[in-house]
C-alpha positions as CSV (number, residue, x, y, z in Angstrom):
1,M,94.3,150.2,96.0
2,S,97.0,149.0,98.5
3,F,97.1,145.6,100.2
4,E,98.7,144.5,103.4
5,V,101.5,142.1,102.4
6,P,101.1,138.7,103.9
7,N,104.0,137.3,105.9
8,L,105.8,134.1,104.9
9,T,104.1,132.1,107.7
10,L,100.6,132.9,106.3
11,L,101.8,131.9,102.8
12,K,103.2,128.7,104.0
13,H,100.0,127.8,105.9
14,F,97.9,128.7,102.9
15,V,100.1,126.6,100.5
16,T,100.0,123.6,102.9
17,V,96.2,123.7,103.2
18,A,95.9,123.9,99.4
19,E,98.2,121.0,98.9
20,D,96.5,118.8,101.5
21,K,93.0,119.9,100.5
22,G,91.9,120.6,104.1
23,I,92.7,122.0,107.5
24,S,93.0,118.7,109.4
25,K,95.8,117.1,107.4
26,A,97.6,120.4,106.9
27,A,97.6,121.1,110.6
28,K,99.2,117.8,111.4
29,R,101.9,118.4,108.8
30,L,102.5,121.9,110.1
31,R,102.3,120.7,113.7
32,I,99.9,123.4,114.8
33,S,96.3,123.3,116.1
34,Q,93.4,123.3,113.6
35,P,91.9,126.5,115.1
36,A,95.2,128.3,114.8
37,L,95.5,127.2,111.1
38,S,91.9,128.2,110.3
39,K,92.5,131.6,111.9
40,N,95.6,132.2,109.8
41,V,93.8,131.2,106.6
42,K,90.9,133.5,107.4
43,R,93.3,136.3,108.2
44,L,94.9,135.9,104.8
45,E,91.5,135.9,103.1
46,E,90.6,139.1,104.9
47,M,93.9,140.7,103.9
48,L,93.3,139.8,100.2
49,G,89.6,140.6,100.3
50,T,88.6,137.4,98.7
51,R,87.7,133.8,99.5
52,L,90.6,131.4,98.8
53,F,88.8,128.1,99.6
54,E,85.4,126.5,99.2
55,R,84.9,124.6,102.4
56,H,83.0,121.3,102.5
57,S,82.5,118.3,104.8
58,S,85.5,116.4,103.4
59,G,88.0,119.3,103.2
60,A,88.6,122.5,101.2
61,D,89.1,123.2,97.5
62,L,90.7,126.3,96.0
63,T,88.5,128.9,94.5
64,P,89.6,130.4,91.1
65,T,91.2,133.3,92.9
66,G,92.7,130.9,95.4
67,Q,94.2,128.8,92.6
68,A,95.8,131.9,91.1
69,F,97.2,133.0,94.4
70,F,98.4,129.4,95.1
71,N,100.5,129.3,91.9
72,R,102.2,132.6,92.9
73,A,102.6,131.7,96.6
74,Q,104.5,128.5,95.7
75,I,107.0,130.4,93.6
76,I,107.4,133.0,96.4
77,G,108.1,130.2,98.9
78,L,110.5,128.5,96.6
79,E,112.4,131.7,95.9
80,Y,112.6,132.4,99.7
81,E,114.0,128.9,100.4
82,H,116.7,129.3,97.8
83,A,117.6,132.8,98.9
84,V,118.1,131.6,102.4
85,Q,120.2,128.7,101.1
86,E,122.4,131.0,99.0
87,I,123.0,133.2,102.0
88,R,124.0,130.2,104.1
89,N,126.3,129.1,101.4
90,L,128.0,132.5,101.4
91,L,128.3,132.6,105.2
92,S,129.7,129.0,105.5
93,E,131.3,126.3,103.5
94,Q,128.0,124.4,103.4
95,D,127.2,123.4,99.8
96,A,123.8,123.6,98.3
97,T,121.9,120.3,97.7
98,I,119.5,119.6,94.8
99,R,117.1,116.8,95.6
100,V,116.2,114.6,92.7
101,A,113.5,111.9,92.6
102,A,114.2,109.5,89.7
103,G,112.7,106.3,88.5
104,P,115.0,103.3,88.8
105,V,115.8,103.1,85.0
106,W,116.5,106.9,84.9
107,S,118.7,106.8,88.0
108,S,120.7,103.9,86.5
109,T,121.1,105.1,82.9
110,I,120.8,108.9,82.8
111,L,121.8,110.3,86.1
112,P,125.3,108.9,86.4
113,P,126.7,110.5,83.3
114,A,124.6,113.6,83.8
115,A,126.0,114.1,87.4
116,S,129.6,114.3,86.0
117,R,128.5,117.0,83.5
118,F,126.6,118.9,86.2
119,H,129.5,118.9,88.6
120,R,131.9,120.3,86.0
121,R,129.7,123.4,86.0
122,F,128.5,123.4,89.6
123,P,131.3,121.8,91.6
124,R,130.0,122.9,95.0
125,H,126.5,121.5,94.7
126,R,125.5,118.2,96.1
127,L,123.0,115.9,94.5
128,S,120.6,113.8,96.6
129,V,119.0,111.1,94.5
130,Q,115.9,109.2,95.7
131,T,114.4,106.3,93.7
132,G,111.4,104.1,94.1
133,P,107.9,103.6,92.8
134,V,106.7,106.6,90.7
135,D,103.6,107.1,92.9
136,Q,105.8,107.7,96.0
137,L,108.3,109.9,94.1
138,I,105.5,112.1,92.8
139,E,104.0,112.4,96.3
140,D,107.5,113.4,97.6
141,L,107.6,116.1,95.0
142,R,104.2,117.4,95.8
143,L,105.1,117.6,99.5
144,G,108.3,119.4,98.8
145,R,110.6,116.6,99.9
146,V,112.4,116.7,96.5
147,D,113.0,119.5,94.0
148,I,112.8,117.7,90.6
149,F,111.1,114.4,89.5
150,A,112.9,112.8,86.5
151,G,111.2,109.8,84.9
152,A,108.0,108.8,83.1
153,V,105.8,111.9,82.5
154,I,102.3,110.3,82.7
155,A,98.9,111.4,83.9
156,K,99.7,110.7,87.6
157,S,102.8,112.9,87.4
158,R,101.0,116.1,86.4
159,L,100.3,118.3,89.4
160,P,98.7,121.7,89.7
161,G,101.3,124.4,90.2
162,F,104.0,122.2,88.7
163,T,105.6,122.2,85.2
164,S,106.0,119.0,83.2
165,R,108.7,119.0,80.5
166,R,108.9,116.2,78.1
167,V,112.4,115.6,76.7
168,A,112.4,112.1,75.1
169,K,110.4,109.1,74.1
170,A,111.1,105.6,75.5
171,Q,109.8,102.1,74.8
172,I,109.1,99.1,77.0
173,G,110.2,96.0,75.3
174,I,111.4,92.4,76.0
175,M,115.1,91.8,76.6
176,C,117.1,88.6,76.9
177,A,120.8,87.5,77.0
178,E,122.8,87.5,73.8
179,H,123.2,83.8,74.1
180,H,119.4,83.2,74.7
181,P,117.8,81.0,72.0
182,L,115.4,83.8,71.0
183,A,118.3,86.2,70.5
184,K,119.1,84.2,67.3
185,V,115.7,84.9,65.8
186,E,115.8,87.3,62.9
187,G,112.8,89.6,62.6
188,P,109.8,89.7,65.0
189,V,109.7,86.9,67.6
190,D,106.6,84.7,67.7
191,P,104.6,85.5,70.9
192,M,103.9,81.7,71.3
193,E,107.7,81.2,71.5
194,L,108.1,84.1,74.0
195,V,105.8,82.5,76.6
196,K,107.8,79.3,76.6
197,Y,110.4,81.1,78.7
198,P,110.1,82.4,82.2
199,F,110.1,86.2,82.9
200,V,111.8,88.1,85.7
201,S,109.8,91.0,87.2
202,F,111.1,94.3,88.5
203,N,108.9,95.2,91.5
204,L,105.9,93.5,89.9
205,N,104.6,96.7,88.5
206,R,100.9,96.0,87.8
207,D,100.6,98.6,85.0
208,V,103.7,97.2,83.2
209,L,102.5,93.6,83.6
210,K,99.1,94.4,82.2
211,M,100.8,96.0,79.1
212,L,102.5,92.7,78.3
213,S,99.5,90.6,79.2
214,D,97.2,92.7,76.8
215,W,99.8,92.5,74.0
216,L,100.0,88.7,74.3
217,K,96.3,88.3,74.5
218,E,95.8,90.3,71.3
219,R,98.0,87.8,69.6
220,G,96.3,84.7,71.0
221,A,99.1,83.8,73.3
222,P,98.8,82.8,77.0
223,P,100.0,85.1,79.8
224,A,103.7,85.3,80.6
225,R,105.1,83.3,83.5
226,Y,106.8,85.5,86.1
227,L,108.9,83.1,88.2
228,L,111.0,85.7,90.0
229,E,110.4,89.1,91.4
230,T,113.0,91.6,92.7
231,S,113.2,95.3,93.6
232,S,116.7,95.5,92.1
233,L,117.0,96.6,88.5
234,F,120.6,95.2,88.5
235,T,119.4,91.8,89.7
236,C,116.8,91.7,86.9
237,A,119.4,92.5,84.3
238,E,121.8,89.9,85.7
239,L,119.2,87.2,85.8
240,A,118.3,87.8,82.2
241,R,122.0,88.1,81.2
242,S,123.0,84.8,82.9
243,G,120.0,82.5,82.2
244,D,117.0,81.9,80.1
245,Y,114.9,84.6,81.8
246,L,113.2,87.3,79.7
247,F,112.9,90.8,81.1
248,F,110.1,93.2,80.2
249,E,111.1,96.8,81.0
250,S,112.3,100.1,79.4
251,T,114.6,99.3,76.5
252,M,116.9,102.0,77.8
253,V,118.3,99.3,80.2
254,A,119.9,97.4,77.3
255,G,121.8,100.6,76.2
256,S,123.2,101.2,79.7
257,P,126.2,99.6,81.6
258,I,123.7,97.7,83.7
259,G,122.2,96.1,80.7
260,Q,125.4,95.2,79.0
261,G,125.0,91.8,77.3
262,L,121.2,92.2,76.9
263,K,119.4,92.3,73.5
264,V,116.0,93.8,72.8
265,L,113.9,91.3,71.0
266,K,112.0,92.5,67.9
267,T,108.2,92.3,68.0
268,D,105.6,92.7,65.2
269,K,104.4,95.9,66.8
270,E,105.8,98.3,69.4
271,I,104.4,97.2,72.8
272,F,104.3,100.5,74.6
273,Q,105.8,104.0,74.2
274,Y,105.9,106.7,76.8
275,D,107.3,110.2,77.5
276,L,110.3,110.9,79.6
277,G,111.0,114.2,81.2
278,F,110.9,116.4,84.3
279,V,108.3,117.6,86.7
280,F,109.1,120.5,89.0
281,R,107.5,123.5,90.8
282,Q,106.7,126.4,88.5
283,G,109.7,128.8,88.6
284,M,112.2,126.1,89.5
285,D,113.8,126.3,86.1
286,R,114.8,129.9,86.8
287,L,117.3,128.7,89.4
288,P,120.7,128.3,87.6
289,A,121.8,125.0,89.3
290,H,118.5,123.3,88.9
291,S,118.2,124.3,85.3
292,G,121.8,123.2,84.8
293,L,121.1,119.7,86.2
294,M,118.1,119.3,83.8
295,K,120.3,120.6,80.9
296,A,122.9,118.0,81.8
297,M,120.4,115.2,81.7
298,V,119.0,116.4,78.4
299,E,122.5,116.4,77.0
300,V,122.9,112.7,78.0
301,F,119.7,111.9,76.1
302,E,121.0,113.7,73.0
303,N,124.3,111.8,73.2
304,K,122.4,108.5,73.3
305,G,120.3,109.6,70.4
306,L,117.1,109.4,72.5
307,R,116.0,113.0,72.4
308,S,112.7,113.7,70.9
309,P,112.7,116.0,67.9
310,Q,109.9,118.0,69.6
311,N,109.7,118.6,73.4
312,A,107.2,120.6,75.3
313,A,106.3,121.9,78.7
314,D,102.8,121.6,80.1
């Protein structure tokens, strides 16, 4: 049995409808009319001899055959984009660009030393680094605005058609200046003593705040007092370093240049542990430069002694 091979336009339209779960939103992103997009999807289904979507009033969901085709179509589109980029690089002096979305802690502690390692191996490649809230970074990855997400690998960062690779474990803990009164405490700090001091908050992350609140509540202590909020990780670290503020964030900060002079306080029990790693479109790790960048970041983890003894891909 032979099939007519779909062109790249049909593949792109199909992938966009699948990602946006409907014709209306996909048509806006593609800047074409809804009837034209519907016609192309129907044409693709006729070419393949199968239904790719289950239509309903609120949009469209992939059928099992549609999901299988979606996984392959994403890789085809990705390979095409990079093939075009490689040709452009050969025909001009334009360097390739790898777009990375990284959480603030990751971009401050892991990416700087990893970039130096990467550029020793790929000196002509540029890195474009975006940082911000994890939800927004994951959405940028899903929509193809970035190539690799590097940060906390949690439920919301798992996407169909993407690979999640866990490379390390990290902890969220309480940090203070080395001259802070609590820094002199040997052993676990009493939660009732912790809440006597003000906290500085990075972006007022509700999930992170709830972790600390629940931990304090379990120990019969009142909630923490957050007296200052900032979107700058450096400002949080500087406030904790220069005053009596406490800072509740990834303990990786204390081991980085930004966190120099900060001490992680001991607690009777670990407050929260989470996975760190990468999320990228399936097949992305077959591209030498992208694989090389992820390898460089893993090497930084290993040098810091943070690499998990076991790592896995989902």
